[in-house]
PyMOL Python script that loads the backbone (N, CA, C, O; Angstrom):
from pymol import cmd

cmd.read_pdbstr("""\
ATOM      1  N   MET A   1      99.329  58.545 141.903  1.00  0.00           N
ATOM      2  CA  MET A   1      98.409  59.644 142.119  1.00  0.00           C
ATOM      3  C   MET A   1      97.182  59.456 141.225  1.00  0.00           C
ATOM      4  O   MET A   1      97.298  59.002 140.087  1.00  0.00           O
ATOM      5  N   SER A   2      96.036  59.801 141.738  1.00  0.00           N
ATOM      6  CA  SER A   2      94.782  59.684 141.009  1.00  0.00           C
ATOM      7  C   SER A   2      94.132  61.045 140.923  1.00  0.00           C
ATOM      8  O   SER A   2      94.234  61.859 141.842  1.00  0.00           O
ATOM      9  N   GLU A   3      93.466  61.282 139.817  1.00  0.00           N
ATOM     10  CA  GLU A   3      92.689  62.505 139.720  1.00  0.00           C
ATOM     11  C   GLU A   3      91.550  62.304 138.737  1.00  0.00           C
ATOM     12  O   GLU A   3      91.627  61.479 137.827  1.00  0.00           O
ATOM     13  N   SER A   4      90.493  63.075 138.939  1.00  0.00           N
ATOM     14  CA  SER A   4      89.329  62.979 138.075  1.00  0.00           C
ATOM     15  C   SER A   4      89.621  63.629 136.732  1.00  0.00           C
ATOM     16  O   SER A   4      90.373  64.599 136.640  1.00  0.00           O
ATOM     17  N   VAL A   5      89.018  63.079 135.710  1.00  0.00           N
ATOM     18  CA  VAL A   5      89.135  63.618 134.364  1.00  0.00           C
ATOM     19  C   VAL A   5      87.725  63.874 133.871  1.00  0.00           C
ATOM     20  O   VAL A   5      86.859  63.003 133.954  1.00  0.00           O
ATOM     21  N   SER A   6      87.501  65.065 133.361  1.00  0.00           N
ATOM     22  CA  SER A   6      86.183  65.419 132.851  1.00  0.00           C
ATOM     23  C   SER A   6      86.242  65.545 131.335  1.00  0.00           C
ATOM     24  O   SER A   6      86.960  66.387 130.796  1.00  0.00           O
ATOM     25  N   LEU A   7      85.482  64.702 130.660  1.00  0.00           N
ATOM     26  CA  LEU A   7      85.416  64.730 129.200  1.00  0.00           C
ATOM     27  C   LEU A   7      84.003  65.062 128.765  1.00  0.00           C
ATOM     28  O   LEU A   7      83.037  64.740 129.457  1.00  0.00           O
ATOM     29  N   THR A   8      83.887  65.710 127.611  1.00  0.00           N
ATOM     30  CA  THR A   8      82.567  65.931 127.035  1.00  0.00           C
ATOM     31  C   THR A   8      82.043  64.589 126.548  1.00  0.00           C
ATOM     32  O   THR A   8      82.797  63.621 126.456  1.00  0.00           O
ATOM     33  N   ALA A   9      80.766  64.529 126.239  1.00  0.00           N
ATOM     34  CA  ALA A   9      80.173  63.284 125.725  1.00  0.00           C
ATOM     35  C   ALA A   9      80.858  62.859 124.431  1.00  0.00           C
ATOM     36  O   ALA A   9      81.103  61.671 124.220  1.00  0.00           O
ATOM     37  N   GLU A  10      81.167  63.819 123.565  1.00  0.00           N
ATOM     38  CA  GLU A  10      81.828  63.510 122.289  1.00  0.00           C
ATOM     39  C   GLU A  10      83.239  62.972 122.526  1.00  0.00           C
ATOM     40  O   GLU A  10      83.670  62.028 121.864  1.00  0.00           O
ATOM     41  N   GLU A  11      83.953  63.578 123.474  1.00  0.00           N
ATOM     42  CA  GLU A  11      85.311  63.120 123.777  1.00  0.00           C
ATOM     43  C   GLU A  11      85.287  61.716 124.367  1.00  0.00           C
ATOM     44  O   GLU A  11      86.126  60.881 124.031  1.00  0.00           O
ATOM     45  N   LYS A  12      84.329  61.460 125.241  1.00  0.00           N
ATOM     46  CA  LYS A  12      84.225  60.128 125.842  1.00  0.00           C
ATOM     47  C   LYS A  12      83.855  59.087 124.782  1.00  0.00           C
ATOM     48  O   LYS A  12      84.348  57.960 124.825  1.00  0.00           O
ATOM     49  N   ASP A  13      82.995  59.455 123.838  1.00  0.00           N
ATOM     50  CA  ASP A  13      82.646  58.542 122.738  1.00  0.00           C
ATOM     51  C   ASP A  13      83.876  58.230 121.890  1.00  0.00           C
ATOM     52  O   ASP A  13      84.097  57.084 121.499  1.00  0.00           O
ATOM     53  N   LEU A  14      84.674  59.259 121.610  1.00  0.00           N
ATOM     54  CA  LEU A  14      85.896  59.068 120.821  1.00  0.00           C
ATOM     55  C   LEU A  14      86.865  58.159 121.574  1.00  0.00           C
ATOM     56  O   LEU A  14      87.424  57.227 120.996  1.00  0.00           O
ATOM     57  N   LEU A  15      87.059  58.428 122.845  1.00  0.00           N
ATOM     58  CA  LEU A  15      87.935  57.591 123.662  1.00  0.00           C
ATOM     59  C   LEU A  15      87.444  56.153 123.681  1.00  0.00           C
ATOM     60  O   LEU A  15      88.238  55.225 123.524  1.00  0.00           O
ATOM     61  N   SER A  16      86.158  55.959 123.869  1.00  0.00           N
ATOM     62  CA  SER A  16      85.587  54.604 123.880  1.00  0.00           C
ATOM     63  C   SER A  16      85.830  53.889 122.561  1.00  0.00           C
ATOM     64  O   SER A  16      86.165  52.704 122.548  1.00  0.00           O
ATOM     65  N   ALA A  17      85.664  54.600 121.455  1.00  0.00           N
ATOM     66  CA  ALA A  17      85.867  53.993 120.140  1.00  0.00           C
ATOM     67  C   ALA A  17      87.318  53.544 119.959  1.00  0.00           C
ATOM     68  O   ALA A  17      87.580  52.464 119.427  1.00  0.00           O
ATOM     69  N   VAL A  18      88.250  54.376 120.403  1.00  0.00           N
ATOM     70  CA  VAL A  18      89.671  54.029 120.271  1.00  0.00           C
ATOM     71  C   VAL A  18      90.004  52.830 121.157  1.00  0.00           C
ATOM     72  O   VAL A  18      90.687  51.905 120.718  1.00  0.00           O
ATOM     73  N   VAL A  19      89.531  52.841 122.389  1.00  0.00           N
ATOM     74  CA  VAL A  19      89.813  51.739 123.309  1.00  0.00           C
ATOM     75  C   VAL A  19      89.163  50.447 122.794  1.00  0.00           C
ATOM     76  O   VAL A  19      89.772  49.379 122.856  1.00  0.00           O
ATOM     77  N   ARG A  20      87.941  50.543 122.292  1.00  0.00           N
ATOM     78  CA  ARG A  20      87.246  49.373 121.749  1.00  0.00           C
ATOM     79  C   ARG A  20      88.050  48.765 120.596  1.00  0.00           C
ATOM     80  O   ARG A  20      88.122  47.543 120.462  1.00  0.00           O
ATOM     81  N   LYS A  21      88.644  49.607 119.780  1.00  0.00           N
ATOM     82  CA  LYS A  21      89.425  49.153 118.621  1.00  0.00           C
ATOM     83  C   LYS A  21      90.770  48.561 119.042  1.00  0.00           C
ATOM     84  O   LYS A  21      91.190  47.530 118.515  1.00  0.00           O
ATOM     85  N   ARG A  22      91.439  49.208 119.983  1.00  0.00           N
ATOM     86  CA  ARG A  22      92.823  48.859 120.291  1.00  0.00           C
ATOM     87  C   ARG A  22      92.991  47.899 121.468  1.00  0.00           C
ATOM     88  O   ARG A  22      93.881  47.048 121.443  1.00  0.00           O
ATOM     89  N   GLN A  23      92.156  48.021 122.489  1.00  0.00           N
ATOM     90  CA  GLN A  23      92.296  47.177 123.677  1.00  0.00           C
ATOM     91  C   GLN A  23      90.958  47.097 124.411  1.00  0.00           C
ATOM     92  O   GLN A  23      90.791  47.707 125.467  1.00  0.00           O
ATOM     93  N   PRO A  24      90.003  46.344 123.851  1.00  0.00           N
ATOM     94  CA  PRO A  24      88.652  46.304 124.432  1.00  0.00           C
ATOM     95  C   PRO A  24      88.599  45.920 125.900  1.00  0.00           C
ATOM     96  O   PRO A  24      87.656  46.291 126.598  1.00  0.00           O
ATOM     97  N   SER A  25      89.579  45.193 126.375  1.00  0.00           N
ATOM     98  CA  SER A  25      89.569  44.798 127.786  1.00  0.00           C
ATOM     99  C   SER A  25      89.737  45.995 128.722  1.00  0.00           C
ATOM    100  O   SER A  25      89.532  45.866 129.928  1.00  0.00           O
ATOM    101  N   PHE A  26      90.107  47.158 128.181  1.00  0.00           N
ATOM    102  CA  PHE A  26      90.261  48.365 128.989  1.00  0.00           C
ATOM    103  C   PHE A  26      89.026  49.269 128.954  1.00  0.00           C
ATOM    104  O   PHE A  26      89.069  50.378 129.487  1.00  0.00           O
ATOM    105  N   LEU A  27      87.953  48.831 128.351  1.00  0.00           N
ATOM    106  CA  LEU A  27      86.732  49.652 128.311  1.00  0.00           C
ATOM    107  C   LEU A  27      86.201  49.949 129.715  1.00  0.00           C
ATOM    108  O   LEU A  27      85.540  50.966 129.921  1.00  0.00           O
ATOM    109  N   TRP A  28      86.479  49.086 130.666  1.00  0.00           N
ATOM    110  CA  TRP A  28      86.023  49.330 132.039  1.00  0.00           C
ATOM    111  C   TRP A  28      86.620  50.620 132.595  1.00  0.00           C
ATOM    112  O   TRP A  28      85.988  51.291 133.411  1.00  0.00           O
ATOM    113  N   ILE A  29      87.828  50.975 132.164  1.00  0.00           N
ATOM    114  CA  ILE A  29      88.454  52.212 132.640  1.00  0.00           C
ATOM    115  C   ILE A  29      87.634  53.412 132.182  1.00  0.00           C
ATOM    116  O   ILE A  29      87.373  54.332 132.958  1.00  0.00           O
ATOM    117  N   VAL A  30      87.232  53.393 130.916  1.00  0.00           N
ATOM    118  CA  VAL A  30      86.432  54.492 130.371  1.00  0.00           C
ATOM    119  C   VAL A  30      85.090  54.560 131.093  1.00  0.00           C
ATOM    120  O   VAL A  30      84.619  55.643 131.438  1.00  0.00           O
ATOM    121  N   ALA A  31      84.483  53.407 131.317  1.00  0.00           N
ATOM    122  CA  ALA A  31      83.178  53.364 131.984  1.00  0.00           C
ATOM    123  C   ALA A  31      83.255  53.879 133.417  1.00  0.00           C
ATOM    124  O   ALA A  31      82.298  54.473 133.914  1.00  0.00           O
ATOM    125  N   ALA A  32      84.378  53.658 134.079  1.00  0.00           N
ATOM    126  CA  ALA A  32      84.520  54.039 135.487  1.00  0.00           C
ATOM    127  C   ALA A  32      85.031  55.463 135.683  1.00  0.00           C
ATOM    128  O   ALA A  32      85.145  55.917 136.822  1.00  0.00           O
ATOM    129  N   MET A  33      85.339  56.174 134.611  1.00  0.00           N
ATOM    130  CA  MET A  33      85.952  57.500 134.728  1.00  0.00           C
ATOM    131  C   MET A  33      85.138  58.477 135.564  1.00  0.00           C
ATOM    132  O   MET A  33      85.710  59.268 136.313  1.00  0.00           O
ATOM    133  N   ASN A  34      83.836  58.439 135.452  1.00  0.00           N
ATOM    134  CA  ASN A  34      83.003  59.387 136.181  1.00  0.00           C
ATOM    135  C   ASN A  34      82.779  58.961 137.632  1.00  0.00           C
ATOM    136  O   ASN A  34      82.371  59.775 138.461  1.00  0.00           O
ATOM    137  N   GLU A  35      83.039  57.716 137.935  1.00  0.00           N
ATOM    138  CA  GLU A  35      82.772  57.187 139.264  1.00  0.00           C
ATOM    139  C   GLU A  35      83.972  57.253 140.193  1.00  0.00           C
ATOM    140  O   GLU A  35      83.818  57.331 141.412  1.00  0.00           O
ATOM    141  N   ARG A  36      85.159  57.220 139.622  1.00  0.00           N
ATOM    142  CA  ARG A  36      86.359  57.271 140.459  1.00  0.00           C
ATOM    143  C   ARG A  36      87.519  57.871 139.666  1.00  0.00           C
ATOM    144  O   ARG A  36      87.531  57.828 138.436  1.00  0.00           O
ATOM    145  N   PRO A  37      88.488  58.427 140.383  1.00  0.00           N
ATOM    146  CA  PRO A  37      89.644  59.028 139.706  1.00  0.00           C
ATOM    147  C   PRO A  37      90.451  57.984 138.946  1.00  0.00           C
ATOM    148  O   PRO A  37      90.491  56.812 139.323  1.00  0.00           O
ATOM    149  N   LEU A  38      91.082  58.421 137.889  1.00  0.00           N
ATOM    150  CA  LEU A  38      91.938  57.535 137.099  1.00  0.00           C
ATOM    151  C   LEU A  38      93.320  57.439 137.724  1.00  0.00           C
ATOM    152  O   LEU A  38      93.889  58.444 138.152  1.00  0.00           O
ATOM    153  N   GLN A  39      93.843  56.253 137.774  1.00  0.00           N
ATOM    154  CA  GLN A  39      95.233  56.055 138.196  1.00  0.00           C
ATOM    155  C   GLN A  39      96.151  56.556 137.078  1.00  0.00           C
ATOM    156  O   GLN A  39      95.781  56.519 135.904  1.00  0.00           O
ATOM    157  N   ASP A  40      97.336  57.019 137.443  1.00  0.00           N
ATOM    158  CA  ASP A  40      98.289  57.503 136.442  1.00  0.00           C
ATOM    159  C   ASP A  40      98.603  56.435 135.400  1.00  0.00           C
ATOM    160  O   ASP A  40      98.732  56.741 134.214  1.00  0.00           O
ATOM    161  N   ALA A  41      98.726  55.197 135.833  1.00  0.00           N
ATOM    162  CA  ALA A  41      99.031  54.105 134.892  1.00  0.00           C
ATOM    163  C   ALA A  41      97.911  53.935 133.875  1.00  0.00           C
ATOM    164  O   ALA A  41      98.173  53.669 132.702  1.00  0.00           O
ATOM    165  N   HIS A  42      96.663  54.088 134.316  1.00  0.00           N
ATOM    166  CA  HIS A  42      95.530  53.975 133.400  1.00  0.00           C
ATOM    167  C   HIS A  42      95.527  55.148 132.418  1.00  0.00           C
ATOM    168  O   HIS A  42      95.275  54.970 131.227  1.00  0.00           O
ATOM    169  N   LYS A  43      95.811  56.348 132.931  1.00  0.00           N
ATOM    170  CA  LYS A  43      95.879  57.516 132.042  1.00  0.00           C
ATOM    171  C   LYS A  43      96.956  57.329 130.989  1.00  0.00           C
ATOM    172  O   LYS A  43      96.746  57.636 129.816  1.00  0.00           O
ATOM    173  N   ASP A  44      98.107  56.828 131.407  1.00  0.00           N
ATOM    174  CA  ASP A  44      99.203  56.602 130.456  1.00  0.00           C
ATOM    175  C   ASP A  44      98.804  55.592 129.386  1.00  0.00           C
ATOM    176  O   ASP A  44      99.106  55.778 128.207  1.00  0.00           O
ATOM    177  N   THR A  45      98.129  54.532 129.795  1.00  0.00           N
ATOM    178  CA  THR A  45      97.669  53.520 128.844  1.00  0.00           C
ATOM    179  C   THR A  45      96.706  54.127 127.830  1.00  0.00           C
ATOM    180  O   THR A  45      96.834  53.893 126.629  1.00  0.00           O
ATOM    181  N   LEU A  46      95.739  54.909 128.316  1.00  0.00           N
ATOM    182  CA  LEU A  46      94.777  55.545 127.420  1.00  0.00           C
ATOM    183  C   LEU A  46      95.467  56.539 126.488  1.00  0.00           C
ATOM    184  O   LEU A  46      95.167  56.584 125.296  1.00  0.00           O
ATOM    185  N   LYS A  47      96.386  57.331 127.026  1.00  0.00           N
ATOM    186  CA  LYS A  47      97.088  58.315 126.198  1.00  0.00           C
ATOM    187  C   LYS A  47      97.921  57.635 125.118  1.00  0.00           C
ATOM    188  O   LYS A  47      98.009  58.136 123.997  1.00  0.00           O
ATOM    189  N   ASN A  48      98.533  56.498 125.446  1.00  0.00           N
ATOM    190  CA  ASN A  48      99.311  55.760 124.440  1.00  0.00           C
ATOM    191  C   ASN A  48      98.419  55.271 123.303  1.00  0.00           C
ATOM    192  O   ASN A  48      98.787  55.364 122.132  1.00  0.00           O
ATOM    193  N   MET A  49      97.246  54.750 123.655  1.00  0.00           N
ATOM    194  CA  MET A  49      96.308  54.305 122.616  1.00  0.00           C
ATOM    195  C   MET A  49      95.870  55.472 121.743  1.00  0.00           C
ATOM    196  O   MET A  49      95.825  55.356 120.518  1.00  0.00           O
ATOM    197  N   LEU A  50      95.549  56.587 122.370  1.00  0.00           N
ATOM    198  CA  LEU A  50      95.107  57.774 121.625  1.00  0.00           C
ATOM    199  C   LEU A  50      96.219  58.321 120.741  1.00  0.00           C
ATOM    200  O   LEU A  50      95.964  58.766 119.621  1.00  0.00           O
ATOM    201  N   THR A  51      97.443  58.290 121.236  1.00  0.00           N
ATOM    202  CA  THR A  51      98.581  58.776 120.455  1.00  0.00           C
ATOM    203  C   THR A  51      98.786  57.925 119.209  1.00  0.00           C
ATOM    204  O   THR A  51      99.006  58.455 118.120  1.00  0.00           O
ATOM    205  N   GLU A  52      98.715  56.615 119.366  1.00  0.00           N
ATOM    206  CA  GLU A  52      98.849  55.727 118.203  1.00  0.00           C
ATOM    207  C   GLU A  52      97.737  55.990 117.189  1.00  0.00           C
ATOM    208  O   GLU A  52      97.980  56.041 115.983  1.00  0.00           O
ATOM    209  N   GLU A  53      96.531  56.153 117.688  1.00  0.00           N
ATOM    210  CA  GLU A  53      95.400  56.434 116.799  1.00  0.00           C
ATOM    211  C   GLU A  53      95.599  57.771 116.084  1.00  0.00           C
ATOM    212  O   GLU A  53      95.276  57.897 114.903  1.00  0.00           O
ATOM    213  N   MET A  54      96.129  58.767 116.796  1.00  0.00           N
ATOM    214  CA  MET A  54      96.373  60.081 116.211  1.00  0.00           C
ATOM    215  C   MET A  54      97.440  59.993 115.119  1.00  0.00           C
ATOM    216  O   MET A  54      97.318  60.643 114.081  1.00  0.00           O
ATOM    217  N   ARG A  55      98.466  59.209 115.343  1.00  0.00           N
ATOM    218  CA  ARG A  55      99.502  59.026 114.318  1.00  0.00           C
ATOM    219  C   ARG A  55      98.908  58.420 113.057  1.00  0.00           C
ATOM    220  O   ARG A  55      99.246  58.835 111.948  1.00  0.00           O
ATOM    221  N   GLU A  56      98.035  57.450 113.217  1.00  0.00           N
ATOM    222  CA  GLU A  56      97.408  56.802 112.067  1.00  0.00           C
ATOM    223  C   GLU A  56      96.450  57.747 111.345  1.00  0.00           C
ATOM    224  O   GLU A  56      96.375  57.741 110.117  1.00  0.00           O
ATOM    225  N   ALA A  57      95.725  58.553 112.103  1.00  0.00           N
ATOM    226  CA  ALA A  57      94.737  59.469 111.520  1.00  0.00           C
ATOM    227  C   ALA A  57      95.394  60.685 110.885  1.00  0.00           C
ATOM    228  O   ALA A  57      94.833  61.303 109.981  1.00  0.00           O
ATOM    229  N   GLY A  58      96.594  61.025 111.368  1.00  0.00           N
ATOM    230  CA  GLY A  58      97.263  62.247 110.933  1.00  0.00           C
ATOM    231  C   GLY A  58      96.986  63.336 111.953  1.00  0.00           C
ATOM    232  O   GLY A  58      95.833  63.692 112.197  1.00  0.00           O
ATOM    233  N   ALA A  59      98.037  63.857 112.542  1.00  0.00           N
ATOM    234  CA  ALA A  59      97.895  64.810 113.639  1.00  0.00           C
ATOM    235  C   ALA A  59      97.167  66.083 113.223  1.00  0.00           C
ATOM    236  O   ALA A  59      96.530  66.727 114.056  1.00  0.00           O
ATOM    237  N   ALA A  60      97.253  66.453 111.951  1.00  0.00           N
ATOM    238  CA  ALA A  60      96.621  67.701 111.497  1.00  0.00           C
ATOM    239  C   ALA A  60      95.192  67.491 110.998  1.00  0.00           C
ATOM    240  O   ALA A  60      94.502  68.454 110.664  1.00  0.00           O
ATOM    241  N   SER A  61      94.747  66.234 110.948  1.00  0.00           N
ATOM    242  CA  SER A  61      93.380  65.964 110.492  1.00  0.00           C
ATOM    243  C   SER A  61      92.391  66.346 111.587  1.00  0.00           C
ATOM    244  O   SER A  61      92.777  66.546 112.739  1.00  0.00           O
ATOM    245  N   GLN A  62      91.134  66.445 111.228  1.00  0.00           N
ATOM    246  CA  GLN A  62      90.106  66.770 112.215  1.00  0.00           C
ATOM    247  C   GLN A  62      90.074  65.721 113.322  1.00  0.00           C
ATOM    248  O   GLN A  62      89.978  66.062 114.501  1.00  0.00           O
ATOM    249  N   ARG A  63      90.155  64.458 112.950  1.00  0.00           N
ATOM    250  CA  ARG A  63      90.157  63.382 113.948  1.00  0.00           C
ATOM    251  C   ARG A  63      91.422  63.462 114.809  1.00  0.00           C
ATOM    252  O   ARG A  63      91.363  63.289 116.027  1.00  0.00           O
ATOM    253  N   GLY A  64      92.548  63.721 114.177  1.00  0.00           N
ATOM    254  CA  GLY A  64      93.801  63.842 114.918  1.00  0.00           C
ATOM    255  C   GLY A  64      93.753  64.956 115.947  1.00  0.00           C
ATOM    256  O   GLY A  64      94.235  64.793 117.068  1.00  0.00           O
ATOM    257  N   LEU A  65      93.177  66.082 115.570  1.00  0.00           N
ATOM    258  CA  LEU A  65      93.054  67.207 116.498  1.00  0.00           C
ATOM    259  C   LEU A  65      92.114  66.871 117.658  1.00  0.00           C
ATOM    260  O   LEU A  65      92.363  67.254 118.801  1.00  0.00           O
ATOM    261  N   ALA A  66      91.040  66.158 117.353  1.00  0.00           N
ATOM    262  CA  ALA A  66      90.107  65.742 118.412  1.00  0.00           C
ATOM    263  C   ALA A  66      90.793  64.768 119.368  1.00  0.00           C
ATOM    264  O   ALA A  66      90.594  64.843 120.581  1.00  0.00           O
ATOM    265  N   LEU A  67      91.594  63.862 118.831  1.00  0.00           N
ATOM    266  CA  LEU A  67      92.316  62.916 119.667  1.00  0.00           C
ATOM    267  C   LEU A  67      93.317  63.654 120.557  1.00  0.00           C
ATOM    268  O   LEU A  67      93.456  63.337 121.738  1.00  0.00           O
ATOM    269  N   LYS A  68      94.013  64.637 119.985  1.00  0.00           N
ATOM    270  CA  LYS A  68      94.970  65.433 120.770  1.00  0.00           C
ATOM    271  C   LYS A  68      94.270  66.149 121.931  1.00  0.00           C
ATOM    272  O   LYS A  68      94.821  66.243 123.027  1.00  0.00           O
ATOM    273  N   GLU A  69      93.077  66.642 121.690  1.00  0.00           N
ATOM    274  CA  GLU A  69      92.329  67.318 122.753  1.00  0.00           C
ATOM    275  C   GLU A  69      92.020  66.361 123.908  1.00  0.00           C
ATOM    276  O   GLU A  69      92.111  66.740 125.075  1.00  0.00           O
ATOM    277  N   VAL A  70      91.656  65.123 123.577  1.00  0.00           N
ATOM    278  CA  VAL A  70      91.381  64.144 124.632  1.00  0.00           C
ATOM    279  C   VAL A  70      92.682  63.805 125.379  1.00  0.00           C
ATOM    280  O   VAL A  70      92.682  63.682 126.604  1.00  0.00           O
ATOM    281  N   ILE A  71      93.768  63.658 124.648  1.00  0.00           N
ATOM    282  CA  ILE A  71      95.066  63.401 125.294  1.00  0.00           C
ATOM    283  C   ILE A  71      95.389  64.525 126.264  1.00  0.00           C
ATOM    284  O   ILE A  71      95.797  64.268 127.396  1.00  0.00           O
ATOM    285  N   ASP A  72      95.212  65.761 125.835  1.00  0.00           N
ATOM    286  CA  ASP A  72      95.499  66.914 126.696  1.00  0.00           C
ATOM    287  C   ASP A  72      94.626  66.905 127.949  1.00  0.00           C
ATOM    288  O   ASP A  72      95.103  67.218 129.040  1.00  0.00           O
ATOM    289  N   ARG A  73      93.361  66.552 127.799  1.00  0.00           N
ATOM    290  CA  ARG A  73      92.451  66.534 128.951  1.00  0.00           C
ATOM    291  C   ARG A  73      92.822  65.441 129.950  1.00  0.00           C
ATOM    292  O   ARG A  73      92.578  65.575 131.149  1.00  0.00           O
ATOM    293  N   LEU A  74      93.412  64.361 129.446  1.00  0.00           N
ATOM    294  CA  LEU A  74      93.836  63.289 130.339  1.00  0.00           C
ATOM    295  C   LEU A  74      95.052  63.700 131.168  1.00  0.00           C
ATOM    296  O   LEU A  74      95.362  63.081 132.185  1.00  0.00           O
ATOM    297  N   GLY A  75      95.735  64.753 130.718  1.00  0.00           N
ATOM    298  CA  GLY A  75      96.848  65.290 131.506  1.00  0.00           C
ATOM    299  C   GLY A  75      98.192  64.840 131.110  1.00  0.00           C
ATOM    300  O   GLY A  75      99.183  65.244 131.719  1.00  0.00           O
TER     301      GLY A  75
END
""", "prot")
cmd.dss("prot")
cmd.show_as("cartoon", "prot")
cmd.util.cbc("prot")
cmd.orient("prot")
């Protein structure tokens, strides 16, 4: 199943930074988000990267909370 995901500019920048750090070959997914719906597998991949980043940042930190918000928006 595919569905569109709407992120703010700040959320998309945060997502891009995490993907660039953890798996740069997946930056095309972030770039294509506004043009086509995300596949569930792509969403899961992005959420896994964000979750790992959140664990490293600390879930209660400002960055951790911002990462959690992006995870929630991805569904």
